[in-house]
C-alpha positions as CSV (number, residue, x, y, z in Angstrom):
1,M,0.0,0.0,0.0
2,I,2.9,2.3,0.7
3,F,4.4,1.5,-2.7
4,L,1.1,2.2,-4.5
5,T,0.6,5.4,-2.6
6,G,4.2,6.6,-3.4
7,T,3.9,5.6,-7.0
8,A,0.5,7.4,-7.4
9,L,1.9,10.6,-5.7
10,Y,5.1,10.6,-7.8
11,Y,3.4,10.3,-11.1
12,T,0.8,12.8,-10.1
13,Y,3.6,15.3,-9.6
14,V,5.1,14.3,-13.0
15,A,1.7,14.8,-14.7
16,V,1.0,18.1,-13.0
17,T,4.4,19.5,-13.9
18,N,4.5,18.2,-17.5
19,Y,1.0,18.0,-18.9
20,K,-2.0,20.2,-19.5
21,L,-4.5,17.9,-17.8
22,P,-8.1,17.2,-18.5
23,L,-10.7,18.5,-16.1
24,Y,-11.1,15.1,-14.4
25,F,-7.6,15.4,-13.0
26,K,-8.4,18.7,-11.3
27,G,-11.5,17.3,-9.7
28,A,-9.7,14.2,-8.5
29,L,-6.7,16.1,-7.2
30,L,-8.9,18.6,-5.3
31,F,-10.9,15.8,-3.7
32,V,-7.9,13.8,-2.7
33,F,-6.1,16.9,-1.4
34,I,-9.0,17.9,0.9
35,L,-9.6,14.4,2.2
36,S,-5.8,13.9,2.7
37,L,-5.8,16.9,5.0
38,Y,-8.5,15.2,7.1
39,G,-6.4,12.0,7.0
40,I,-3.3,13.8,8.2
41,F,-5.3,15.5,11.0
42,L,-6.5,12.0,12.0
43,I,-3.0,10.7,12.2
44,I,-1.6,13.6,14.2
45,V,-4.4,14.4,16.7
46,G,-7.2,11.9,16.0
47,D,-8.5,9.4,18.5
48,E,-8.1,5.6,18.1
49,I,-10.5,4.2,15.5
50,Y,-12.5,1.1,16.7
51,W,-14.3,-0.9,14.1
52,Q,-17.1,-2.5,16.1
53,A,-18.2,-4.9,13.4
54,T,-14.9,-6.6,13.5
55,G,-13.9,-6.0,17.1
56,R,-10.6,-4.4,16.3
57,F,-8.8,-1.1,16.1
58,L,-7.8,0.4,12.7
59,R,-4.4,1.9,12.1
60,K,-5.1,5.6,11.6
61,Y,-2.8,6.0,8.6
62,L,-4.8,3.4,6.6
63,Y,-7.2,6.2,5.6
64,I,-4.6,7.8,3.4
65,L,-3.2,4.5,2.2
66,W,-6.7,3.5,1.0
67,L,-7.6,6.9,-0.4
68,I,-4.6,7.8,-2.6
69,P,-4.1,4.5,-4.5
70,A,-7.8,4.2,-5.1
71,M,-8.2,7.7,-6.5
72,L,-4.9,8.4,-8.2
73,S,-3.6,5.0,-9.5
74,F,-5.0,6.0,-12.9
75,V,-2.3,8.7,-13.3
76,P,0.7,6.3,-13.9
77,V,-1.3,4.4,-16.4
78,Y,-2.3,7.7,-18.1
79,I,1.4,8.8,-18.3
80,F,2.7,5.4,-19.5
81,T,0.0,5.3,-22.2
82,S,0.8,8.9,-23.2
83,R,4.4,7.9,-23.6
84,G,3.5,4.9,-25.7
85,L,4.7,2.4,-23.1
86,I,1.2,0.9,-22.8
87,T,-0.7,0.0,-26.0
88,E,-3.8,-2.1,-26.7
89,R,-1.6,-5.1,-26.9
90,E,-0.3,-4.7,-23.3
91,M,-3.8,-3.8,-22.1
92,K,-5.2,-7.0,-23.6
93,I,-2.6,-9.0,-21.8
94,L,-3.3,-7.2,-18.5
95,F,-7.0,-7.7,-19.0
96,L,-6.6,-11.5,-19.5
97,I,-4.3,-11.7,-16.4
98,F,-6.7,-9.7,-14.2
99,F,-9.7,-11.5,-15.6
100,V,-8.2,-14.8,-14.4
101,C,-7.3,-13.1,-11.1
102,G,-10.9,-11.8,-10.7
103,I,-12.3,-15.3,-11.1
104,N,-9.7,-16.8,-8.8
105,S,-10.6,-14.1,-6.2
106,Y,-14.3,-15.0,-6.4
107,Y,-13.5,-18.7,-5.6
108,G,-11.0,-17.6,-2.9
109,G,-13.6,-15.4,-1.3
110,L,-16.2,-18.1,-1.4
111,E,-13.9,-20.6,0.2
112,Q,-13.0,-18.2,3.0
113,Q,-16.6,-17.6,3.8
114,I,-17.4,-21.4,3.8
115,A,-14.5,-22.0,6.1
116,Y,-15.5,-19.2,8.4
117,A,-19.1,-20.4,8.6
118,A,-18.0,-23.9,9.4
119,L,-15.5,-22.8,12.1
120,M,-17.2,-19.9,13.8
121,M,-20.9,-20.6,13.3
122,E,-20.7,-24.4,12.8
123,E,-22.9,-24.2,9.7
124,E,-22.4,-26.1,6.4
125,Q,-23.4,-23.3,4.1
126,E,-22.0,-23.3,0.5
127,E,-23.5,-20.1,-0.9
128,F,-22.6,-16.6,0.2
129,T,-22.5,-13.0,-1.1
130,V,-19.0,-12.5,-2.6
131,S,-18.0,-8.9,-2.8
132,S,-14.8,-9.6,-4.8
133,V,-16.8,-9.7,-8.1
134,Y,-16.5,-6.0,-8.2
135,Q,-13.1,-6.7,-9.7
136,L,-14.8,-8.3,-12.7
137,L,-17.2,-5.4,-12.9
138,S,-14.3,-3.0,-13.1
139,L,-12.9,-5.0,-16.0
140,L,-16.1,-5.2,-17.9
141,P,-15.6,-1.9,-19.9
142,L,-12.3,-3.2,-21.1
143,V,-14.1,-5.9,-23.1
144,I,-14.2,-3.2,-25.8
145,L,-10.5,-4.0,-26.4
146,F,-11.5,-7.1,-28.3
147,K,-13.7,-5.2,-30.8
148,K,-12.2,-7.1,-33.8
149,H,-13.3,-10.4,-32.2
150,Q,-16.9,-9.8,-31.2
151,I,-17.7,-13.4,-30.4
152,L,-14.9,-13.1,-27.8
153,Q,-16.5,-10.0,-26.5
154,F,-19.8,-11.8,-25.9
155,I,-18.0,-14.7,-24.2
156,F,-16.2,-12.3,-21.8
157,L,-19.5,-10.5,-21.1
158,G,-21.3,-13.7,-20.5
159,V,-18.7,-15.1,-18.1
160,I,-18.5,-11.9,-16.2
161,F,-22.2,-11.7,-15.8
162,I,-22.4,-15.3,-14.7
163,F,-20.0,-14.6,-11.8
164,L,-21.9,-11.5,-10.9
165,V,-25.1,-13.6,-10.6
166,L,-23.2,-16.3,-8.7
167,S,-21.9,-13.7,-6.2
168,A,-25.5,-12.7,-5.3
169,K,-24.1,-9.1,-5.0
170,R,-27.2,-7.1,-6.1
171,G,-25.5,-3.8,-6.8
172,A,-22.9,-5.5,-9.0
173,I,-25.6,-7.4,-10.9
174,I,-27.5,-4.3,-11.6
175,L,-24.5,-2.3,-12.7
176,G,-23.1,-5.2,-14.7
177,G,-26.4,-5.7,-16.5
178,I,-26.7,-2.1,-17.4
179,S,-23.0,-1.8,-18.4
180,A,-23.1,-4.9,-20.5
181,S,-26.3,-3.7,-22.3
182,L,-24.7,-0.3,-23.1
183,L,-21.5,-1.9,-24.3
184,I,-23.5,-4.2,-26.6
185,L,-25.4,-1.2,-28.0
186,S,-22.1,0.6,-28.7
187,M,-21.1,-2.4,-30.9
188,F,-23.8,-1.3,-33.4
189,V,-22.1,2.0,-33.9
190,E,-19.8,2.2,-36.9
191,S,-20.6,-1.4,-37.8
192,S,-21.6,-2.6,-41.3
193,L,-25.2,-3.8,-41.8
194,T,-24.0,-7.4,-41.9
195,K,-22.2,-7.0,-38.6
196,K,-25.2,-5.3,-37.0
197,I,-27.4,-8.2,-37.9
198,S,-24.9,-10.7,-36.5
199,I,-24.5,-8.6,-33.3
200,F,-28.3,-8.5,-32.9
201,F,-28.7,-12.3,-33.1
202,V,-25.8,-13.0,-30.9
203,S,-27.1,-10.5,-28.4
204,I,-30.5,-12.2,-28.4
205,A,-28.8,-15.5,-27.8
206,L,-26.7,-14.1,-24.9
207,F,-29.7,-12.5,-23.2
208,V,-31.7,-15.7,-23.5
209,A,-28.8,-17.7,-22.1
210,I,-28.5,-15.2,-19.2
211,Y,-32.3,-15.4,-18.5
212,L,-32.2,-19.2,-18.4
213,F,-29.2,-19.1,-16.1
214,I,-30.9,-16.7,-13.7
215,N,-34.0,-18.7,-13.8
216,H,-31.9,-21.8,-13.1
217,Q,-30.4,-20.1,-10.1
218,M,-33.8,-19.0,-8.8
219,E,-34.9,-22.7,-8.9
220,S,-31.7,-24.4,-7.7
221,S,-30.3,-21.8,-5.2
222,S,-32.4,-21.0,-2.2
223,Y,-29.9,-18.4,-1.1
224,F,-30.0,-16.5,-4.4
225,A,-33.8,-16.8,-4.5
226,S,-34.1,-15.4,-1.0
227,K,-31.8,-12.5,-1.9
228,V,-34.0,-11.7,-4.9
229,Q,-37.2,-12.0,-2.8
230,R,-35.8,-9.8,0.0
231,T,-34.7,-7.2,-2.6
232,F,-38.3,-6.8,-3.7
233,E,-39.4,-6.6,-0.1
234,G,-37.0,-3.7,0.4
235,Y,-34.2,-5.5,2.3
236,T,-31.0,-3.5,2.1
237,S,-28.5,-5.8,4.0
238,G,-28.6,-3.4,7.0
239,R,-27.7,-0.3,4.9
240,D,-31.0,1.5,6.0
241,E,-30.0,1.0,9.6
242,Y,-26.5,2.3,8.9
243,A,-28.0,5.4,7.2
244,K,-30.3,5.9,10.2
245,H,-27.5,5.8,12.7
246,I,-25.3,8.1,10.6
247,L,-28.0,10.7,9.9
248,D,-29.1,10.6,13.5
249,Y,-25.6,11.4,14.7
250,Y,-25.2,14.1,12.1
251,R,-28.5,15.8,13.0
252,N,-28.4,15.4,16.8
253,K,-24.8,15.0,17.9
254,S,-22.9,17.3,15.6
255,T,-22.2,20.9,16.2
256,T,-22.9,23.6,13.6
257,F,-19.3,23.6,12.6
258,Q,-19.3,19.8,12.3
259,M,-22.4,19.9,10.1
260,F,-20.5,22.1,7.6
261,F,-17.0,20.5,7.9
262,G,-17.6,17.1,9.4
263,I,-16.4,15.2,12.5
264,G,-13.3,14.0,10.8
265,A,-11.9,11.1,8.8
266,Q,-13.2,7.6,9.9
267,G,-15.9,9.4,11.9
268,T,-18.4,6.9,10.5
269,L,-17.0,4.3,12.8
270,V,-17.9,6.5,15.7
271,A,-21.5,6.8,14.7
272,N,-22.0,3.3,13.3
273,E,-20.7,-0.2,13.9
274,S,-19.2,-0.4,10.4
275,F,-18.6,1.7,7.3
276,A,-21.6,3.4,5.7
277,H,-21.5,1.6,2.3
278,N,-22.6,4.9,0.9
279,D,-20.0,7.5,0.1
280,W,-22.3,10.4,0.3
281,L,-23.5,9.6,3.8
282,A,-19.9,8.9,5.0
283,I,-18.6,12.2,3.5
284,L,-21.6,14.1,4.9
285,L,-20.7,12.9,8.4
286,E,-16.9,13.0,8.1
287,Q,-16.4,16.1,5.9
288,G,-19.8,17.8,6.3
289,I,-21.6,19.8,3.6
290,F,-18.2,21.1,2.5
291,G,-17.0,17.6,1.7
292,V,-20.3,16.7,-0.1
293,C,-19.8,19.7,-2.3
294,I,-16.2,18.7,-3.1
295,Y,-17.3,15.2,-3.9
296,L,-20.1,16.5,-6.1
297,L,-17.5,18.7,-8.0
298,Y,-15.5,15.5,-8.6
299,W,-18.4,13.8,-10.2
300,I,-19.3,16.8,-12.3
301,A,-15.7,17.0,-13.5
302,F,-15.9,13.3,-14.3
303,A,-19.1,13.8,-16.3
304,I,-17.8,16.8,-18.2
305,T,-14.6,14.9,-19.1
306,W,-16.7,12.0,-20.3
307,I,-18.6,14.3,-22.6
308,K,-15.4,15.8,-24.0
309,S,-14.0,12.3,-24.6
310,R,-16.4,11.8,-27.5
311,V,-13.6,12.7,-29.8
312,N,-12.6,9.1,-29.4
313,F,-15.6,6.8,-29.5
314,E,-14.0,3.9,-27.6
315,A,-12.8,6.2,-24.9
316,F,-16.3,7.8,-24.8
317,V,-17.9,4.3,-24.2
318,V,-15.4,3.1,-21.6
319,I,-15.2,6.4,-19.6
320,G,-19.0,6.5,-19.7
321,L,-19.3,3.0,-18.3
322,L,-16.7,3.7,-15.6
323,L,-18.7,6.8,-14.7
324,L,-21.8,4.7,-14.3
325,I,-20.1,2.0,-12.3
326,G,-18.3,4.5,-10.1
327,L,-21.4,6.5,-9.3
328,G,-23.3,3.2,-8.6
329,K,-20.6,2.1,-6.2
330,S,-20.6,5.5,-4.4
331,V,-24.3,5.0,-3.6
332,F,-24.5,1.4,-2.4
333,S,-20.9,0.4,-1.9
334,M,-17.5,2.2,-1.4
335,Y,-15.8,4.0,-4.3
336,Y,-13.2,6.3,-2.9
337,L,-12.1,4.3,0.2
338,P,-11.6,0.6,-0.5
339,I,-11.1,-1.1,2.9
340,S,-9.9,-4.6,1.8
341,S,-7.5,-6.1,-0.6
342,E,-10.3,-7.3,-2.8
343,M,-11.8,-3.8,-2.9
344,M,-8.4,-2.2,-3.6
345,A,-7.9,-4.6,-6.5
346,S,-11.3,-3.6,-7.9
347,S,-10.3,0.1,-7.6
348,C,-6.9,-0.5,-9.3
349,F,-8.6,-2.4,-12.2
350,F,-11.0,0.6,-12.5
351,A,-8.0,3.0,-12.5
352,M,-6.2,0.9,-15.1
353,A,-9.1,1.2,-17.6
354,L,-9.7,4.9,-16.7
355,G,-6.0,5.9,-17.2
356,F,-5.6,4.1,-20.5
357,Y,-8.7,5.6,-22.1
358,M,-8.2,9.0,-20.7
359,A,-4.9,9.0,-22.5
360,K,-6.7,7.8,-25.7
361,A,-9.2,10.6,-25.5
362,F,-6.7,13.3,-24.4
363,P,-3.4,12.4,-26.0
364,Q,-0.5,14.9,-25.5
365,E,3.2,15.3,-25.9
366,E,5.1,15.5,-22.7
367,E,6.6,19.0,-22.0
368,E,9.8,18.2,-20.2
369,A,11.1,20.8,-17.8
370,S,14.0,22.8,-19.1
371,D,16.5,21.4,-16.6
372,E,15.8,17.9,-18.0
C-alpha cells in the first residue's frame, strides 16, 4: 500500500508539472487533497479508531493508504499510455491476467466464507454473497479492447455476468447488467449492416442464455432466490440501519461547525458499527456539507470529461461505463475508500481502464522541464 501510494503521488507530480491535464484530474486532485488533510489530521491528533463490526482497532494511517491509490492510480497508467509504453496489446494481456485473477478471487472469497461459517458458526453453508466480483465489474468496460473479435467480447461479457449472478451481489448485478447492455449497444455504432445483424442475433442468444441461467439459479439456489425476494421486499442488508445511525448522529450530535466541515476522517465508525457503504453519507458525516460539495464537484468533472472524450468513440464508451459503475458504487458500496485487498484490486482495475482511455481521449506530448 505504501508503494502504491508513493507511485501514485510521484506520477501525479510528473503529470501536473509536465501536462496540460483534463478537467477530471483537477476534480480528483482537489478531492484527494482535501480528504488527505483530514487523514493527516486524524494521524496527528485523532482518536483511536475502533471498528465495532470486526472487534478491532484500525491503524489511523490506513485512511490515506486507502484513499490515494484508489483515486490516483489512474495517473501512472495515463502517463505510460501517453508515452507509448502501454498499448492495446499490453492492455489485452493485462485484461486477461486480471480476468483470471478476478475469477480466482471469487472462488477464494467463497472458500473463505465457507470455512468461516464452518469454524465460527458451525454451519455447512455453501452459498454466500461474494464482494470480490467488483473486480470483474471494473474489468467489464475493457471488453471493448476485443472489438475485432466480437464473439470473444460476448464470451467475456457472458462469463463476467455469470459470476456477478453467482456472487449474489445485487449492486454488482444491476451495474453489470446495465453496463453490458450499453456496451453491446455501442457495438452497433460504426458497424456494417452485416455486422449489425450478427450482433443483434448473438445479443439475443446471450440475453436468452442469461435469462435461463438466472431462472436456473432461482430454482436451484435457495440463497439466491431469497436474496431476490428480499430485494423486492426492500431488504438492504442493513444499509438502511446504517443510514439511520449516521443521519441521527449528524443531526443530533454534531455541532454547527461539524455539520459544515464534518467530524473527521473515519468518523463513520464512531457513529456506526461499520462503514456506511454509501460514500455520500460517509462524507456528509466526516467532511460535512463542505465535503459533499467537493465530492459533487469531482463527479461533475468526471461527467464533463466523459462528454469531452467523445472525440474518441471507444474512450467515450469506456469512460461513460466507468462513470456509471463508479457512481453506482458511491451510492451502495464504497468507491473512494476501499477497505480490503479485494476492494483495492477492484479500484486498481478501474483505475487501469480509466487511465488508459483518458490517454486515448486526451493524448498529448510531454513537456519536459527545461532542466531535464
